[in-house]
PDB file with SEQRES, HELIX, SHEET and CRYST1 records, atoms N, CA, C and O in Angstrom:
SEQRES   1 A   72  GLY HIS VAL MET GLU ALA ALA GLU HIS TYR GLU ALA PHE          
SEQRES   2 A   72  TYR GLN LEU THR GLU GLY SER SER TRP THR ASP GLU THR          
SEQRES   3 A   72  GLY HIS THR TYR ASN LEU LEU ALA CYS GLU HIS LEU TRP          
SEQRES   4 A   72  ARG ILE TYR THR LEU LEU ALA ASP LYS MET LEU GLU ASN          
SEQRES   5 A   72  LYS GLU HIS GLN GLU ALA ILE THR THR LEU ILE LYS ALA          
SEQRES   6 A   72  LEU LYS MET ALA LYS GLU GLY                                  
HELIX    1 AA1 HIS A    2  THR A   17  1                                  16    
HELIX    2 AA2 TYR A   30  GLU A   51  1                                  22    
HELIX    3 AA3 HIS A   55  GLU A   71  1                                  17    
CRYST1    1.000    1.000    1.000  90.00  90.00  90.00 P 1           1          
ATOM      1  N   GLY A   1      75.221 -44.666  24.708  1.00  0.00           N  
ATOM      2  CA  GLY A   1      75.888 -45.913  24.857  1.00  0.00           C  
ATOM      3  C   GLY A   1      77.368 -45.767  25.133  1.00  0.00           C  
ATOM      4  O   GLY A   1      77.813 -45.923  26.270  1.00  0.00           O  
ATOM      5  N   HIS A   2      78.124 -45.470  24.102  1.00  0.00           N  
ATOM      6  CA  HIS A   2      79.586 -45.424  24.223  1.00  0.00           C  
ATOM      7  C   HIS A   2      80.055 -44.251  25.083  1.00  0.00           C  
ATOM      8  O   HIS A   2      81.037 -44.372  25.816  1.00  0.00           O  
ATOM      9  N   VAL A   3      79.365 -43.128  24.996  1.00  0.00           N  
ATOM     10  CA  VAL A   3      79.774 -41.953  25.772  1.00  0.00           C  
ATOM     11  C   VAL A   3      79.553 -42.205  27.266  1.00  0.00           C  
ATOM     12  O   VAL A   3      80.379 -41.821  28.094  1.00  0.00           O  
ATOM     13  N   MET A   4      78.438 -42.851  27.602  1.00  0.00           N  
ATOM     14  CA  MET A   4      78.174 -43.190  29.005  1.00  0.00           C  
ATOM     15  C   MET A   4      79.227 -44.173  29.528  1.00  0.00           C  
ATOM     16  O   MET A   4      79.691 -44.058  30.663  1.00  0.00           O  
ATOM     17  N   GLU A   5      79.588 -45.126  28.691  1.00  0.00           N  
ATOM     18  CA  GLU A   5      80.613 -46.102  29.068  1.00  0.00           C  
ATOM     19  C   GLU A   5      81.962 -45.407  29.271  1.00  0.00           C  
ATOM     20  O   GLU A   5      82.697 -45.717  30.208  1.00  0.00           O  
ATOM     21  N   ALA A   6      82.275 -44.467  28.381  1.00  0.00           N  
ATOM     22  CA  ALA A   6      83.521 -43.705  28.516  1.00  0.00           C  
ATOM     23  C   ALA A   6      83.515 -42.916  29.825  1.00  0.00           C  
ATOM     24  O   ALA A   6      84.529 -42.849  30.520  1.00  0.00           O  
ATOM     25  N   ALA A   7      82.373 -42.324  30.154  1.00  0.00           N  
ATOM     26  CA  ALA A   7      82.269 -41.568  31.405  1.00  0.00           C  
ATOM     27  C   ALA A   7      82.556 -42.469  32.603  1.00  0.00           C  
ATOM     28  O   ALA A   7      83.281 -42.077  33.518  1.00  0.00           O  
ATOM     29  N   GLU A   8      81.996 -43.662  32.598  1.00  0.00           N  
ATOM     30  CA  GLU A   8      82.222 -44.596  33.709  1.00  0.00           C  
ATOM     31  C   GLU A   8      83.705 -44.947  33.840  1.00  0.00           C  
ATOM     32  O   GLU A   8      84.247 -44.979  34.944  1.00  0.00           O  
ATOM     33  N   HIS A   9      84.352 -45.207  32.710  1.00  0.00           N  
ATOM     34  CA  HIS A   9      85.772 -45.564  32.741  1.00  0.00           C  
ATOM     35  C   HIS A   9      86.634 -44.395  33.222  1.00  0.00           C  
ATOM     36  O   HIS A   9      87.546 -44.583  34.027  1.00  0.00           O  
ATOM     37  N   TYR A  10      86.341 -43.186  32.726  1.00  0.00           N  
ATOM     38  CA  TYR A  10      87.137 -42.029  33.148  1.00  0.00           C  
ATOM     39  C   TYR A  10      86.847 -41.629  34.590  1.00  0.00           C  
ATOM     40  O   TYR A  10      87.726 -41.095  35.266  1.00  0.00           O  
ATOM     41  N   GLU A  11      85.622 -41.879  35.076  1.00  0.00           N  
ATOM     42  CA  GLU A  11      85.335 -41.622  36.484  1.00  0.00           C  
ATOM     43  C   GLU A  11      86.169 -42.552  37.366  1.00  0.00           C  
ATOM     44  O   GLU A  11      86.695 -42.132  38.396  1.00  0.00           O  
ATOM     45  N   ALA A  12      86.288 -43.817  36.957  1.00  0.00           N  
ATOM     46  CA  ALA A  12      87.128 -44.770  37.698  1.00  0.00           C  
ATOM     47  C   ALA A  12      88.596 -44.337  37.629  1.00  0.00           C  
ATOM     48  O   ALA A  12      89.306 -44.382  38.633  1.00  0.00           O  
ATOM     49  N   PHE A  13      89.046 -43.917  36.443  1.00  0.00           N  
ATOM     50  CA  PHE A  13      90.414 -43.441  36.243  1.00  0.00           C  
ATOM     51  C   PHE A  13      90.676 -42.216  37.116  1.00  0.00           C  
ATOM     52  O   PHE A  13      91.735 -42.097  37.732  1.00  0.00           O  
ATOM     53  N   TYR A  14      89.704 -41.311  37.161  1.00  0.00           N  
ATOM     54  CA  TYR A  14      89.813 -40.103  37.983  1.00  0.00           C  
ATOM     55  C   TYR A  14      89.998 -40.483  39.453  1.00  0.00           C  
ATOM     56  O   TYR A  14      90.866 -39.939  40.136  1.00  0.00           O  
ATOM     57  N   GLN A  15      89.183 -41.414  39.933  1.00  0.00           N  
ATOM     58  CA  GLN A  15      89.267 -41.833  41.336  1.00  0.00           C  
ATOM     59  C   GLN A  15      90.612 -42.486  41.645  1.00  0.00           C  
ATOM     60  O   GLN A  15      91.180 -42.270  42.716  1.00  0.00           O  
ATOM     61  N   LEU A  16      91.120 -43.283  40.706  1.00  0.00           N  
ATOM     62  CA  LEU A  16      92.415 -43.938  40.909  1.00  0.00           C  
ATOM     63  C   LEU A  16      93.570 -42.940  40.984  1.00  0.00           C  
ATOM     64  O   LEU A  16      94.543 -43.157  41.706  1.00  0.00           O  
ATOM     65  N   THR A  17      93.453 -41.852  40.235  1.00  0.00           N  
ATOM     66  CA  THR A  17      94.562 -40.896  40.143  1.00  0.00           C  
ATOM     67  C   THR A  17      94.416 -39.712  41.088  1.00  0.00           C  
ATOM     68  O   THR A  17      95.336 -38.902  41.205  1.00  0.00           O  
ATOM     69  N   GLU A  18      93.278 -39.597  41.762  1.00  0.00           N  
ATOM     70  CA  GLU A  18      93.038 -38.462  42.652  1.00  0.00           C  
ATOM     71  C   GLU A  18      94.096 -38.431  43.757  1.00  0.00           C  
ATOM     72  O   GLU A  18      94.295 -39.415  44.468  1.00  0.00           O  
ATOM     73  N   GLY A  19      94.761 -37.298  43.886  1.00  0.00           N  
ATOM     74  CA  GLY A  19      95.775 -37.132  44.917  1.00  0.00           C  
ATOM     75  C   GLY A  19      97.137 -37.727  44.579  1.00  0.00           C  
ATOM     76  O   GLY A  19      98.069 -37.645  45.379  1.00  0.00           O  
ATOM     77  N   SER A  20      97.252 -38.321  43.405  1.00  0.00           N  
ATOM     78  CA  SER A  20      98.543 -38.922  43.041  1.00  0.00           C  
ATOM     79  C   SER A  20      99.369 -37.945  42.209  1.00  0.00           C  
ATOM     80  O   SER A  20      98.841 -36.990  41.639  1.00  0.00           O  
ATOM     81  N   SER A  21     100.657 -38.199  42.151  1.00  0.00           N  
ATOM     82  CA  SER A  21     101.542 -37.342  41.352  1.00  0.00           C  
ATOM     83  C   SER A  21     101.999 -38.061  40.084  1.00  0.00           C  
ATOM     84  O   SER A  21     102.965 -37.643  39.447  1.00  0.00           O  
ATOM     85  N   TRP A  22     101.311 -39.137  39.719  1.00  0.00           N  
ATOM     86  CA  TRP A  22     101.663 -39.874  38.503  1.00  0.00           C  
ATOM     87  C   TRP A  22     101.539 -38.964  37.294  1.00  0.00           C  
ATOM     88  O   TRP A  22     100.564 -38.226  37.153  1.00  0.00           O  
ATOM     89  N   THR A  23     102.543 -39.026  36.417  1.00  0.00           N  
ATOM     90  CA  THR A  23     102.518 -38.181  35.225  1.00  0.00           C  
ATOM     91  C   THR A  23     102.742 -39.016  33.972  1.00  0.00           C  
ATOM     92  O   THR A  23     103.283 -40.122  34.017  1.00  0.00           O  
ATOM     93  N   ASP A  24     102.305 -38.444  32.848  1.00  0.00           N  
ATOM     94  CA  ASP A  24     102.569 -39.095  31.564  1.00  0.00           C  
ATOM     95  C   ASP A  24     103.910 -38.603  31.026  1.00  0.00           C  
ATOM     96  O   ASP A  24     104.630 -37.875  31.709  1.00  0.00           O  
ATOM     97  N   GLU A  25     104.238 -39.001  29.805  1.00  0.00           N  
ATOM     98  CA  GLU A  25     105.547 -38.656  29.237  1.00  0.00           C  
ATOM     99  C   GLU A  25     105.718 -37.161  28.983  1.00  0.00           C  
ATOM    100  O   GLU A  25     106.842 -36.689  28.810  1.00  0.00           O  
ATOM    101  N   THR A  26     104.606 -36.404  28.957  1.00  0.00           N  
ATOM    102  CA  THR A  26     104.704 -34.958  28.742  1.00  0.00           C  
ATOM    103  C   THR A  26     104.748 -34.179  30.057  1.00  0.00           C  
ATOM    104  O   THR A  26     104.867 -32.954  30.053  1.00  0.00           O  
ATOM    105  N   GLY A  27     104.651 -34.896  31.182  1.00  0.00           N  
ATOM    106  CA  GLY A  27     104.703 -34.232  32.475  1.00  0.00           C  
ATOM    107  C   GLY A  27     103.353 -33.858  33.054  1.00  0.00           C  
ATOM    108  O   GLY A  27     103.286 -33.322  34.160  1.00  0.00           O  
ATOM    109  N   HIS A  28     102.269 -34.130  32.329  1.00  0.00           N  
ATOM    110  CA  HIS A  28     100.925 -33.855  32.845  1.00  0.00           C  
ATOM    111  C   HIS A  28     100.514 -34.974  33.790  1.00  0.00           C  
ATOM    112  O   HIS A  28     100.790 -36.147  33.539  1.00  0.00           O  
ATOM    113  N   THR A  29      99.851 -34.600  34.876  1.00  0.00           N  
ATOM    114  CA  THR A  29      99.399 -35.654  35.789  1.00  0.00           C  
ATOM    115  C   THR A  29      98.237 -36.409  35.155  1.00  0.00           C  
ATOM    116  O   THR A  29      97.460 -35.859  34.375  1.00  0.00           O  
ATOM    117  N   TYR A  30      98.146 -37.674  35.512  1.00  0.00           N  
ATOM    118  CA  TYR A  30      97.041 -38.483  34.998  1.00  0.00           C  
ATOM    119  C   TYR A  30      95.705 -37.959  35.515  1.00  0.00           C  
ATOM    120  O   TYR A  30      94.683 -38.088  34.841  1.00  0.00           O  
ATOM    121  N   ASN A  31      95.710 -37.372  36.707  1.00  0.00           N  
ATOM    122  CA  ASN A  31      94.470 -36.808  37.226  1.00  0.00           C  
ATOM    123  C   ASN A  31      94.012 -35.634  36.369  1.00  0.00           C  
ATOM    124  O   ASN A  31      92.816 -35.477  36.125  1.00  0.00           O  
ATOM    125  N   LEU A  32      94.953 -34.806  35.909  1.00  0.00           N  
ATOM    126  CA  LEU A  32      94.613 -33.700  35.013  1.00  0.00           C  
ATOM    127  C   LEU A  32      93.998 -34.238  33.724  1.00  0.00           C  
ATOM    128  O   LEU A  32      93.003 -33.702  33.236  1.00  0.00           O  
ATOM    129  N   LEU A  33      94.589 -35.292  33.175  1.00  0.00           N  
ATOM    130  CA  LEU A  33      94.046 -35.889  31.953  1.00  0.00           C  
ATOM    131  C   LEU A  33      92.638 -36.418  32.185  1.00  0.00           C  
ATOM    132  O   LEU A  33      91.764 -36.257  31.332  1.00  0.00           O  
ATOM    133  N   ALA A  34      92.413 -37.048  33.332  1.00  0.00           N  
ATOM    134  CA  ALA A  34      91.079 -37.554  33.656  1.00  0.00           C  
ATOM    135  C   ALA A  34      90.081 -36.401  33.725  1.00  0.00           C  
ATOM    136  O   ALA A  34      88.971 -36.509  33.205  1.00  0.00           O  
ATOM    137  N   CYS A  35      90.472 -35.299  34.364  1.00  0.00           N  
ATOM    138  CA  CYS A  35      89.598 -34.122  34.459  1.00  0.00           C  
ATOM    139  C   CYS A  35      89.250 -33.580  33.077  1.00  0.00           C  
ATOM    140  O   CYS A  35      88.090 -33.272  32.804  1.00  0.00           O  
ATOM    141  N   GLU A  36      90.247 -33.464  32.208  1.00  0.00           N  
ATOM    142  CA  GLU A  36      90.013 -32.933  30.862  1.00  0.00           C  
ATOM    143  C   GLU A  36      89.053 -33.817  30.076  1.00  0.00           C  
ATOM    144  O   GLU A  36      88.135 -33.321  29.423  1.00  0.00           O  
ATOM    145  N   HIS A  37      89.266 -35.121  30.142  1.00  0.00           N  
ATOM    146  CA  HIS A  37      88.385 -36.026  29.403  1.00  0.00           C  
ATOM    147  C   HIS A  37      86.976 -36.037  29.989  1.00  0.00           C  
ATOM    148  O   HIS A  37      85.999 -36.066  29.241  1.00  0.00           O  
ATOM    149  N   LEU A  38      86.861 -36.013  31.304  1.00  0.00           N  
ATOM    150  CA  LEU A  38      85.529 -35.984  31.918  1.00  0.00           C  
ATOM    151  C   LEU A  38      84.800 -34.692  31.577  1.00  0.00           C  
ATOM    152  O   LEU A  38      83.592 -34.709  31.341  1.00  0.00           O  
ATOM    153  N   TRP A  39      85.521 -33.570  31.549  1.00  0.00           N  
ATOM    154  CA  TRP A  39      84.901 -32.294  31.167  1.00  0.00           C  
ATOM    155  C   TRP A  39      84.299 -32.406  29.765  1.00  0.00           C  
ATOM    156  O   TRP A  39      83.163 -31.989  29.538  1.00  0.00           O  
ATOM    157  N   ARG A  40      85.056 -32.966  28.837  1.00  0.00           N  
ATOM    158  CA  ARG A  40      84.558 -33.115  27.464  1.00  0.00           C  
ATOM    159  C   ARG A  40      83.375 -34.079  27.392  1.00  0.00           C  
ATOM    160  O   ARG A  40      82.379 -33.804  26.724  1.00  0.00           O  
ATOM    161  N   ILE A  41      83.495 -35.205  28.082  1.00  0.00           N  
ATOM    162  CA  ILE A  41      82.434 -36.217  28.060  1.00  0.00           C  
ATOM    163  C   ILE A  41      81.152 -35.658  28.673  1.00  0.00           C  
ATOM    164  O   ILE A  41      80.072 -35.823  28.105  1.00  0.00           O  
ATOM    165  N   TYR A  42      81.262 -34.999  29.828  1.00  0.00           N  
ATOM    166  CA  TYR A  42      80.074 -34.442  30.474  1.00  0.00           C  
ATOM    167  C   TYR A  42      79.419 -33.379  29.596  1.00  0.00           C  
ATOM    168  O   TYR A  42      78.193 -33.274  29.560  1.00  0.00           O  
ATOM    169  N   THR A  43      80.223 -32.596  28.894  1.00  0.00           N  
ATOM    170  CA  THR A  43      79.668 -31.582  27.994  1.00  0.00           C  
ATOM    171  C   THR A  43      78.908 -32.234  26.843  1.00  0.00           C  
ATOM    172  O   THR A  43      77.825 -31.780  26.475  1.00  0.00           O  
ATOM    173  N   LEU A  44      79.475 -33.300  26.273  1.00  0.00           N  
ATOM    174  CA  LEU A  44      78.782 -34.042  25.213  1.00  0.00           C  
ATOM    175  C   LEU A  44      77.467 -34.624  25.714  1.00  0.00           C  
ATOM    176  O   LEU A  44      76.443 -34.538  25.036  1.00  0.00           O  
ATOM    177  N   LEU A  45      77.501 -35.215  26.901  1.00  0.00           N  
ATOM    178  CA  LEU A  45      76.281 -35.794  27.470  1.00  0.00           C  
ATOM    179  C   LEU A  45      75.219 -34.722  27.693  1.00  0.00           C  
ATOM    180  O   LEU A  45      74.043 -34.939  27.400  1.00  0.00           O  
ATOM    181  N   ALA A  46      75.629 -33.574  28.207  1.00  0.00           N  
ATOM    182  CA  ALA A  46      74.686 -32.484  28.458  1.00  0.00           C  
ATOM    183  C   ALA A  46      74.074 -31.975  27.156  1.00  0.00           C  
ATOM    184  O   ALA A  46      72.881 -31.673  27.113  1.00  0.00           O  
ATOM    185  N   ASP A  47      74.869 -31.877  26.102  1.00  0.00           N  
ATOM    186  CA  ASP A  47      74.339 -31.457  24.799  1.00  0.00           C  
ATOM    187  C   ASP A  47      73.245 -32.409  24.335  1.00  0.00           C  
ATOM    188  O   ASP A  47      72.206 -31.976  23.837  1.00  0.00           O  
ATOM    189  N   LYS A  48      73.483 -33.706  24.501  1.00  0.00           N  
ATOM    190  CA  LYS A  48      72.501 -34.711  24.098  1.00  0.00           C  
ATOM    191  C   LYS A  48      71.241 -34.589  24.949  1.00  0.00           C  
ATOM    192  O   LYS A  48      70.126 -34.711  24.441  1.00  0.00           O  
ATOM    193  N   MET A  49      71.424 -34.350  26.239  1.00  0.00           N  
ATOM    194  CA  MET A  49      70.281 -34.190  27.139  1.00  0.00           C  
ATOM    195  C   MET A  49      69.439 -32.979  26.746  1.00  0.00           C  
ATOM    196  O   MET A  49      68.210 -33.034  26.786  1.00  0.00           O  
ATOM    197  N   LEU A  50      70.096 -31.896  26.371  1.00  0.00           N  
ATOM    198  CA  LEU A  50      69.367 -30.700  25.945  1.00  0.00           C  
ATOM    199  C   LEU A  50      68.584 -30.959  24.665  1.00  0.00           C  
ATOM    200  O   LEU A  50      67.460 -30.480  24.513  1.00  0.00           O  
ATOM    201  N   GLU A  51      69.178 -31.719  23.741  1.00  0.00           N  
ATOM    202  CA  GLU A  51      68.462 -32.090  22.514  1.00  0.00           C  
ATOM    203  C   GLU A  51      67.193 -32.870  22.841  1.00  0.00           C  
ATOM    204  O   GLU A  51      66.185 -32.753  22.144  1.00  0.00           O  
ATOM    205  N   ASN A  52      67.253 -33.666  23.906  1.00  0.00           N  
ATOM    206  CA  ASN A  52      66.120 -34.495  24.317  1.00  0.00           C  
ATOM    207  C   ASN A  52      65.229 -33.803  25.349  1.00  0.00           C  
ATOM    208  O   ASN A  52      64.373 -34.438  25.965  1.00  0.00           O  
ATOM    209  N   LYS A  53      65.437 -32.505  25.533  1.00  0.00           N  
ATOM    210  CA  LYS A  53      64.647 -31.691  26.468  1.00  0.00           C  
ATOM    211  C   LYS A  53      64.757 -32.168  27.912  1.00  0.00           C  
ATOM    212  O   LYS A  53      63.828 -31.996  28.701  1.00  0.00           O  
ATOM    213  N   GLU A  54      65.893 -32.765  28.253  1.00  0.00           N  
ATOM    214  CA  GLU A  54      66.146 -33.216  29.627  1.00  0.00           C  
ATOM    215  C   GLU A  54      66.946 -32.124  30.338  1.00  0.00           C  
ATOM    216  O   GLU A  54      68.131 -32.287  30.629  1.00  0.00           O  
ATOM    217  N   HIS A  55      66.272 -31.017  30.606  1.00  0.00           N  
ATOM    218  CA  HIS A  55      66.964 -29.822  31.076  1.00  0.00           C  
ATOM    219  C   HIS A  55      67.608 -29.984  32.449  1.00  0.00           C  
ATOM    220  O   HIS A  55      68.756 -29.580  32.638  1.00  0.00           O  
ATOM    221  N   GLN A  56      66.896 -30.564  33.406  1.00  0.00           N  
ATOM    222  CA  GLN A  56      67.455 -30.699  34.756  1.00  0.00           C  
ATOM    223  C   GLN A  56      68.678 -31.609  34.759  1.00  0.00           C  
ATOM    224  O   GLN A  56      69.674 -31.321  35.423  1.00  0.00           O  
ATOM    225  N   GLU A  57      68.598 -32.709  34.014  1.00  0.00           N  
ATOM    226  CA  GLU A  57      69.735 -33.621  33.911  1.00  0.00           C  
ATOM    227  C   GLU A  57      70.925 -32.927  33.262  1.00  0.00           C  
ATOM    228  O   GLU A  57      72.071 -33.127  33.664  1.00  0.00           O  
ATOM    229  N   ALA A  58      70.637 -32.105  32.246  1.00  0.00           N  
ATOM    230  CA  ALA A  58      71.702 -31.373  31.554  1.00  0.00           C  
ATOM    231  C   ALA A  58      72.392 -30.400  32.507  1.00  0.00           C  
ATOM    232  O   ALA A  58      73.616 -30.274  32.493  1.00  0.00           O  
ATOM    233  N   ILE A  59      71.607 -29.718  33.331  1.00  0.00           N  
ATOM    234  CA  ILE A  59      72.188 -28.775  34.287  1.00  0.00           C  
ATOM    235  C   ILE A  59      73.104 -29.508  35.263  1.00  0.00           C  
ATOM    236  O   ILE A  59      74.221 -29.065  35.530  1.00  0.00           O  
ATOM    237  N   THR A  60      72.627 -30.622  35.789  1.00  0.00           N  
ATOM    238  CA  THR A  60      73.424 -31.415  36.726  1.00  0.00           C  
ATOM    239  C   THR A  60      74.728 -31.873  36.074  1.00  0.00           C  
ATOM    240  O   THR A  60      75.789 -31.834  36.696  1.00  0.00           O  
ATOM    241  N   THR A  61      74.640 -32.303  34.829  1.00  0.00           N  
ATOM    242  CA  THR A  61      75.816 -32.793  34.111  1.00  0.00           C  
ATOM    243  C   THR A  61      76.779 -31.651  33.796  1.00  0.00           C  
ATOM    244  O   THR A  61      77.995 -31.827  33.867  1.00  0.00           O  
ATOM    245  N   LEU A  62      76.243 -30.487  33.450  1.00  0.00           N  
ATOM    246  CA  LEU A  62      77.105 -29.332  33.185  1.00  0.00           C  
ATOM    247  C   LEU A  62      77.818 -28.859  34.452  1.00  0.00           C  
ATOM    248  O   LEU A  62      78.947 -28.374  34.382  1.00  0.00           O  
ATOM    249  N   ILE A  63      77.173 -28.995  35.595  1.00  0.00           N  
ATOM    250  CA  ILE A  63      77.832 -28.654  36.860  1.00  0.00           C  
ATOM    251  C   ILE A  63      79.005 -29.598  37.096  1.00  0.00           C  
ATOM    252  O   ILE A  63      80.063 -29.177  37.563  1.00  0.00           O  
ATOM    253  N   LYS A  64      78.813 -30.879  36.772  1.00  0.00           N  
ATOM    254  CA  LYS A  64      79.917 -31.840  36.887  1.00  0.00           C  
ATOM    255  C   LYS A  64      81.048 -31.463  35.925  1.00  0.00           C  
ATOM    256  O   LYS A  64      82.224 -31.560  36.275  1.00  0.00           O  
ATOM    257  N   ALA A  65      80.685 -31.031  34.711  1.00  0.00           N  
ATOM    258  CA  ALA A  65      81.690 -30.611  33.729  1.00  0.00           C  
ATOM    259  C   ALA A  65      82.467 -29.403  34.255  1.00  0.00           C  
ATOM    260  O   ALA A  65      83.690 -29.342  34.124  1.00  0.00           O  
ATOM    261  N   LEU A  66      81.763 -28.457  34.842  1.00  0.00           N  
ATOM    262  CA  LEU A  66      82.410 -27.265  35.395  1.00  0.00           C  
ATOM    263  C   LEU A  66      83.387 -27.638  36.512  1.00  0.00           C  
ATOM    264  O   LEU A  66      84.490 -27.098  36.584  1.00  0.00           O  
ATOM    265  N   LYS A  67      82.979 -28.555  37.373  1.00  0.00           N  
ATOM    266  CA  LYS A  67      83.857 -29.015  38.462  1.00  0.00           C  
ATOM    267  C   LYS A  67      85.146 -29.609  37.894  1.00  0.00           C  
ATOM    268  O   LYS A  67      86.234 -29.344  38.404  1.00  0.00           O  
ATOM    269  N   MET A  68      85.018 -30.405  36.845  1.00  0.00           N  
ATOM    270  CA  MET A  68      86.199 -31.024  36.234  1.00  0.00           C  
ATOM    271  C   MET A  68      87.072 -29.971  35.560  1.00  0.00           C  
ATOM    272  O   MET A  68      88.299 -30.039  35.632  1.00  0.00           O  
ATOM    273  N   ALA A  69      86.441 -28.998  34.905  1.00  0.00           N  
ATOM    274  CA  ALA A  69      87.200 -27.940  34.231  1.00  0.00           C  
ATOM    275  C   ALA A  69      87.978 -27.107  35.251  1.00  0.00           C  
ATOM    276  O   ALA A  69      89.133 -26.753  35.014  1.00  0.00           O  
ATOM    277  N   LYS A  70      87.348 -26.796  36.382  1.00  0.00           N  
ATOM    278  CA  LYS A  70      88.025 -26.013  37.427  1.00  0.00           C  
ATOM    279  C   LYS A  70      89.175 -26.800  38.041  1.00  0.00           C  
ATOM    280  O   LYS A  70      90.247 -26.256  38.304  1.00  0.00           O  
ATOM    281  N   GLU A  71      88.937 -28.083  38.263  1.00  0.00           N  
ATOM    282  CA  GLU A  71      89.950 -28.922  38.900  1.00  0.00           C  
ATOM    283  C   GLU A  71      91.139 -29.159  37.974  1.00  0.00           C  
ATOM    284  O   GLU A  71      92.289 -29.211  38.409  1.00  0.00           O  
ATOM    285  N   GLY A  72      90.830 -29.302  36.682  1.00  0.00           N  
ATOM    286  CA  GLY A  72      91.885 -29.556  35.706  1.00  0.00           C  
ATOM    287  C   GLY A  72      92.564 -28.303  35.316  1.00  0.00           C  
ATOM    288  O   GLY A  72      93.485 -28.327  34.499  1.00  0.00           O  
TER     289      GLY A  72                                                      
END                                                                             
């Protein structure tokens, strides 16, 4: 429920900040923050999928997490 909703919001945030140089008060770009949060969210979702024996979905989600980790 809430984790899926968070993923949707951070995916929108990621798209809004992609290619921008907007930064927070610490100097980190908002796109970097979006990547970090999406990496964590996707990892949580994949863990839940593995608990539910949804292996293919978990693999797909972990690949998304890896993409965010590399980008961030």
